[in-house]
Every structure is written in structure tokens, then in C-alpha cells.
VOBA-1610 file (N, C-alpha, C; in pm, whole numbers, padded with zeros to 5 digits, always signed):
BEGIN
Met+00083-00118+00000Met+00000+00000+00000Met+00089+00126+00000Phe+00196+00125+00081Phe+00285+00240+00088Phe+00350+00266-00048Thr+00388+00160-00121Thr+00449+00172-00252Thr+00349+00231-00350His+00225+00189-00340His+00120+00241-00428His+00101+00392-00404Gln+00104+00435-00279Gln+00090+00577-00245Gln+00211+00657-00296Met+00330+00601-00286Met+00451+00668-00334Met+00444+00687-00485Lys+00396+00585-00556Lys+00382+00596-00701Lys+00281+00706-00737Leu+00173+00711-00663Leu+00071+00813-00687Leu+00127+00954-00664Val+00202+00971-00557Val+00263+01100-00525Val+00363+01137-00634Ala+00444+01042-00678Ala+00542+01068-00783Ala+00473+01110-00912Leu+00366+01041-00950Leu+00291+01077-01071Leu+00227+01215-01057Leu+00175+01245-00939Leu+00114+01375-00914Leu+00217+01487-00928Ile+00334+01468-00871Ile+00441+01567-00879Ile+00487+01583-01024Leu+00502+01472-01094Leu+00542+01477-01234Leu+00438+01551-01317Gly+00311+01522-01294Gly+00203+01589-01367Gly+00200+01738-01342Ile+00221+01779-01219Ile+00223+01921-01186Ile+00341+01988-01255Gly+00456+01923-01252Gly+00575+01979-01316Gly+00556+01999-01466Val+00498+01900-01530Val+00474+01908-01675Val+00374+02019-01705Ser+00267+02028-01628Ser+00166+02130-01656Ser+00218+02271-01628Leu+00307+02287-01531Leu+00362+02419-01502Leu+00462+02463-01608Ser+00530+02368-01670Ser+00631+02404-01770Ser+00570+02426-01908Ala+00449+02378-01931Ala+00384+02396-02062Ala+00329+02537-02073Pro+00335+02595-02193Pro+00277+02728-02210Pro+00126+02722-02194Ser+00069+02827-02141Ser-00075+02828-02122Ser-00142+02834-02259Pro-00258+02770-02272Pro-00324+02766-02402Pro-00360+02906-02453Ser-00380+03001-02364Ser-00419+03134-02407Ser-00299+03220-02445Ala-00178+03175-02412Ala-00059+03254-02444Ala-00037+03254-02595Glu-00026+03372-02653Glu-00003+03383-02797Glu+00144+03359-02826Ile+00171+03271-02919Ile+00308+03238-02954Ile+00344+03315-03081Arg+00443+03401-03072Arg+00489+03479-03186Arg+00590+03398-03266Pro+00590+03414-03397Pro+00689+03343-03476Pro+00828+03396-03444Met+00922+03310-03446Met+01059+03352-03421Met+01119+03402-03551Val+01167+03521-03549Val+01244+03576-03659Val+01382+03600-03601Thr+01477+03529-03653Thr+01612+03533-03597Thr+01697+03640-03664Thr+01806+03671-03598Thr+01905+03762-03655Thr+01955+03706-03787Glu+01973+03575-03793Glu+02020+03511-03916Glu+01919+03532-04029Gln+01788+03524-03997Gln+01686+03543-04099Gln+01685+03685-04152Val+01692+03785-04061Val+01694+03924-04110Val+01822+03953-04187Asp+01932+03892-04147Asp+02058+03908-04223Asp+02043+03850-04363Leu+01980+03734-04373Leu+01959+03670-04503Leu+01870+03757-04592Trp+01758+03805-04538Trp+01670+03893-04615Trp+01745+04018-04660Thr+01822+04076-04569Thr+01897+04197-04603Thr+01994+04169-04717Lys+02069+04060-04708Lys+02167+04026-04813Lys+02097+03998-04947Gln+01985+03924-04942Gln+01913+03893-05066Gln+01864+04019-05135Trp+01799+04106-05060Trp+01744+04229-05118Trp+01855+04328-05154Gln+01961+04329-05078Gln+02075+04415-05110Gln+02132+04375-05246Lys+02142+04246-05270Lys+02193+04197-05398Lys+02095+04232-05511Arg+01965+04209-05489Arg+01865+04240-05592Arg+01865+04387-05629Leu+01892+04472-05530Leu+01891+04617-05553Leu+02028+04670-05593Asp+02122+04580-05617Asp+02258+04616-05660Asp+02323+04716-05564Met+02321+04678-05436Met+02378+04763-05331Met+02495+04695-05262Asn+02569+04615-05337Asn+02677+04536-05278Asn+02794+04619-05229Asp+02797+04747-05265Asp+02906+04833-05218Asp+02877+04889-05078Trp+02763+04855-05021Trp+02725+04899-04886Trp+02747+04787-04786Arg+02792+04822-04666Arg+02796+04730-04552Arg+02674+04762-04466Ile+02578+04670-04470Ile+02450+04694-04404Ile+02431+04593-04292Thr+02399+04645-04174Thr+02368+04562-04058Thr+02220+04578-04027Thr+02154+04467-03997Thr+02013+04473-03959Thr+01998+04419-03818Leu+01929+04496-03735Leu+01909+04460-03595Leu+01761+04445-03564Ile+01726+04348-03481Ile+01591+04333-03430Ile+01587+04407-03296Val+01497+04506-03286Val+01494+04589-03166Val+01352+04597-03109Arg+01343+04628-02981Arg+01214+04644-02915Arg+01152+04778-02953His+01021+04790-02935His+00950+04912-02975His+01004+05036-02907Ser+01059+05020-02786Ser+01113+05135-02713Ser+01240+05190-02779Asp+01302+05110-02868Asp+01423+05155-02939Asp+01392+05225-03072Leu+01264+05231-03106Leu+01221+05297-03229Leu+01135+05418-03192Lys+01121+05508-03287Lys+01032+05622-03265Lys+00889+05571-03261Pro+00801+05641-03191Pro+00661+05598-03184Pro+00600+05583-03324Glu+00515+05483-03335Glu+00441+05455-03459Glu+00530+05421-03578Thr+00644+05357-03551Thr+00730+05310-03660Thr+00756+05161-03644Leu+00783+05097-03756Leu+00812+04953-03759Leu+00958+04924-03787Gly+01032+05028-03818Gly+01175+05013-03845Gly+01234+05147-03880Asn+01367+05150-03885Asn+01432+05272-03931Asn+01569+05240-03988Leu+01630+05344-04042Leu+01757+05330-04112Leu+01845+05448-04075His+01971+05420-04048His+02074+05523-04030His+02187+05487-04125Trp+02242+05587-04193Trp+02348+05557-04288Trp+02459+05661-04284Asp+02573+05617-04337Asp+02690+05703-04352Asp+02733+05690-04498Thr+02699+05789-04578Thr+02725+05785-04722Thr+02873+05776-04752Glu+02952+05848-04676Glu+03097+05852-04700Glu+03161+05715-04684Asn+03121+05642-04580Asn+03179+05509-04554Asn+03097+05395-04612His+02984+05426-04674His+02894+05325-04730His+02855+05220-04626Thr+02815+05267-04509Thr+02766+05179-04404Thr+02624+05221-04367Ala+02546+05124-04324Ala+02409+05153-04283Ala+02365+05052-04178Thr+02272+05096-04093Thr+02210+05008-03995Thr+02059+05019-04009Ile+01996+04905-04030Ile+01851+04896-04034Ile+01807+04836-03902Arg+01708+04895-03840Arg+01650+04839-03718Arg+01504+04805-03748Val+01467+04679-03717Val+01330+04632-03740Val+01267+04595-03607Leu+01136+04609-03601Leu+01060+04583-03479Leu+01065+04435-03443Asp+01090+04408-03315Asp+01091+04272-03261Asp+00952+04210-03278Pro+00944+04082-03320Pro+00814+04017-03336Pro+00727+04022-03210Arg+00788+04027-03094Arg+00711+04032-02969Arg+00631+04161-02957Asp+00668+04263-03030Asp+00602+04393-03020Asp+00501+04419-03132Tyr+00482+04322-03219Tyr+00387+04338-03330Tyr+00244+04320-03283Glu+00153+04385-03353Glu+00011+04369-03327Glu-00057+04306-03448Leu+00013+04218-03513Leu-00037+04145-03630Leu-00057+03999-03592Pro-00136+03925-03669Pro-00139+03781-03649Pro+00002+03726-03665Pro+00042+03633-03581Pro+00180+03581-03585Pro+00226+03534-03723Ser+00137+03480-03802Ser+00177+03429-03934Ser+00217+03542-04030Glu+00175+03665-04003Glu+00205+03778-04092Glu+00332+03854-04053Val+00385+03827-03935Val+00498+03905-03884Val+00626+03887-03967Pro+00669+03766-04000Pro+00795+03754-04076Pro+00792+03831-04208Gln+00683+03820-04282Gln+00676+03890-04411Gln+00676+04041-04390Asp+00615+04089-04283Asp+00614+04233-04258Asp+00754+04283-04222Ile+00828+04202-04149Ile+00966+04240-04116Ile+01051+04243-04243Glu+01033+04144-04329Glu+01107+04144-04457Glu+01069+04268-04538Tyr+00940+04302-04541Tyr+00896+04421-04613Tyr+00963+04547-04556Thr+00974+04554-04424Thr+01038+04669-04361Thr+01184+04680-04407Ile+01252+04568-04419Ile+01391+04569-04468Ile+01396+04625-04609Val+01307+04578-04696Val+01302+04629-04834Val+01274+04779-04834His+01179+04820-04754His+01141+04961-04742His+01262+05046-04705Glu+01336+05002-04605Glu+01452+05080-04561Glu+01564+05078-04664Leu+01580+04968-04736Leu+01681+04963-04843Leu+01647+05060-04956Ile+01519+05077-04985Ile+01478+05174-05087Ile+01514+05316-05039His+01489+05344-04911His+01532+05474-04857His+01682+05493-04876Leu+01757+05387-04853Leu+01902+05396-04868Leu+01940+05424-05014Gln+01870+05359-05107Gln+01895+05387-05249Gln+01869+05535-05280Leu+01767+05592-05220Leu+01731+05732-05245Leu+01818+05831-05168Ser+01903+05780-05081Ser+01985+05870-04998Ser+02085+05952-05079Val+02109+05914-05204Val+02200+05991-05288Val+02136+06120-05337Leu+02004+06129-05326Leu+01933+06250-05367Leu+01940+06354-05256Pro+01928+06480-05291Pro+01927+06584-05186Pro+01810+06561-05091Arg+01835+06577-04962Arg+01732+06557-04860Arg+01662+06689-04831Asp+01529+06685-04832Asp+01451+06805-04807Asp+01336+06766-04715Leu+01334+06822-04596Leu+01231+06788-04498Leu+01090+06813-04552Ser+01075+06909-04640Ser+00941+06942-04691Ser+00887+06833-04786Thr+00975+06745-04836Thr+00930+06640-04928Thr+00935+06501-04865Arg+00955+06492-04734Arg+00965+06362-04668Arg+00839+06277-04685Thr+00722+06340-04677Thr+00597+06265-04693Thr+00586+06210-04834Val+00625+06287-04933Val+00624+06240-05072Val+00724+06125-05087Glu+00842+06141-05029Glu+00942+06033-05036Glu+00886+05906-04975Glu+00818+05918-04864Glu+00762+05800-04797Glu+00660+05730-04887Arg+00577+05807-04955Arg+00480+05748-05048Arg+00550+05675-05162Val+00653+05736-05218Val+00728+05675-05327Val+00796+05547-05280Val+00857+05551-05163Val+00923+05431-05107Val+00820+05320-05087Asn+00702+05354-05036Asn+00596+05253-05018Asn+00555+05192-05151Lys+00538+05274-05254Lys+00496+05224-05386Lys+00602+05132-05446Ile+00728+05172-05439Ile+00837+05089-05494Ile+00849+04959-05415Ser+00845+04968-05283Ser+00856+04848-05198Ser+00742+04752-05227Glu+00622+04806-05239Glu+00505+04723-05268Glu+00520+04654-05403Ala+00565+04727-05504Ala+00582+04669-05638Ala+00686+04557-05636Leu+00799+04581-05568Leu+00903+04477-05559Leu+00852+04354-05485Phe+00776+04375-05380Phe+00722+04263-05303Phe+00620+04185-05385His+00537+04253-05463His+00443+04184-05551His+00518+04097-05651Leu+00626+04148-05706Leu+00706+04068-05799Leu+00766+03946-05731Glu+00815+03964-05610Glu+00881+03856-05537Glu+00781+03753-05482Lys+00673+03800-05423Lys+00581+03712-05351Lys+00467+03659-05436Gly+00443+03721-05551Gly+00336+03674-05639Gly+00204+03746-05617Ala+00106+03704-05694Ala-00024+03771-05696Ala-00097+03762-05562Gly-00064+03663-05481Gly-00132+03646-05352Gly-00089+03745-05245Tyr+00017+03820-05273Tyr+00066+03914-05173Tyr-00028+04032-05159Arg-00063+04064-05036Arg-00147+04179-05006Arg-00066+04277-04923Ala-00046+04394-04976Ala+00035+04496-04908Ala-00034+04542-04780Arg+00047+04571-04683Arg-00001+04629-04557Arg+00069+04764-04543Val+00047+04847-04642Val+00112+04978-04645Val+00022+05078-04576Phe+00082+05158-04493Phe+00010+05260-04420Phe+00021+05391-04496Pro-00082+05474-04487Pro-00068+05605-04551Pro+00050+05680-04490Ala+00124+05749-04572Ala+00239+05825-04521Ala+00190+05932-04426Lys+00242+05929-04305Lys+00208+06032-04207Lys+00307+06145-04224Asn+00305+06236-04134Asn+00394+06351-04143Asn+00538+06306-04117Ala+00602+06256-04221Ala+00737+06201-04209Ala+00838+06306-04166Ala+00815+06428-04205Ala+00909+06535-04169Ala+00914+06555-04019Ala+00803+06533-03953Ala+00799+06552-03808Ala+00871+06440-03734Lys+00882+06324-03794Lys+00944+06210-03727Lys+01093+06226-03708Ser+01161+06283-03808Ser+01306+06295-03798Ser+01354+06418-03873Lys+01440+06488-03809Lys+01502+06603-03875Lys+01646+06569-03916Asn+01684+06445-03893Asn+01818+06398-03926Asn+01823+06362-04075Pro+01913+06420-04152Pro+01917+06391-04296Pro+01971+06252-04330Thr+02024+06178-04233Thr+02075+06045-04260Thr+01993+05939-04186Glu+01861+05963-04179Glu+01773+05871-04110Glu+01640+05864-04184Ala+01579+05747-04185Ala+01445+05728-04241Ala+01377+05621-04157Ser+01242+05624-04152Ser+01166+05529-04072Ser+01045+05480-04150Arg+01004+05355-04123Arg+00879+05302-04178Arg+00772+05322-04074Ala+00672+05403-04108Ala+00565+05436-04014Ala+00456+05331-04015Gln+00386+05322-03903Gln+00269+05233-03894Gln+00149+05302-03953
//
């Protein structure tokens, strides 16, 4: 009888341990987008856009590291041909988990288009127009890459000039 009770206690403890370590059914699981994945997307799109003379780093960052209402940003140094793209961490997205990886890839493309346009004179008064043009080009490239089933999640260009006064910075707005 004592052995039977010990087995029951052991099973009970094991069951509690397993149930405590399992994620709760209501917990939303976000897709993992790794640094390696964003690096791969960056390299692929950099090659497609013939930007191999740039050294581009892409970082996954929390929403607190980005300006409000943005999904990513870009900082560049034209003289040294270096750039850093920062994309929103999947944990901070408000999209269905299945849509997050493609949106992060789109953000990378969006920021690379800004980098392509960085050779043009920067004018704060035309930032909103630039944002619309970048969205249109990014959307067209994504349609070509992803096929007819791709549905853009492009936001109307907000007051881009108000977001940054830095001539070597651009952001993708929500």
C-alpha cells in the first residue's frame, strides 16, 4: 500500500511539473524571426537592388528603441557606405503571428529603398512624398517577389518630416 501511495505522489508531482512548464493555451506564440533570418533577407534584397558596395547591418529591436508609430528605421553614412537597419521585434507586433515575418522582410526592403534614395538631396518638406514613393516601390518589388497572392499592408504616409530632422535617417511608419 505504501508503494502504491509513493507511485501516486510521484505521478502527481510529475504531472504538476509538466503542466507548469507547458505554455498556457491562451498565451499567444509569436513566430521567431532570428538575426540570421533578417541578415539573409537583407543580403538577398541588397543583392537584388545592386547595393553590394554597402555594408549593411540589420538589428531586431524592441519598440522602445524605435520612434513611436514606426516599424523600423535606417541610419546611414554615405561617405563610408555603411548603414544600420532596425526592425521591430516580433514580440512587439500587433499582427497575427503568421504575418509578422513577411512584414519584417517588407520593412527591410522599405529601408533599403530609402538607402537607395539617400543619394538624392534631402529636403524635410518632401519627406511625406518620399515615404509614399518608397511605399509604392517596396510594394511593387514585393508583388514581384511574392506573387499575386501578396497583399500589401502599407500605411498612408504620415507627417514624415515631423518624425526625424536627421538627414541620414528614415523610418517606416505604422
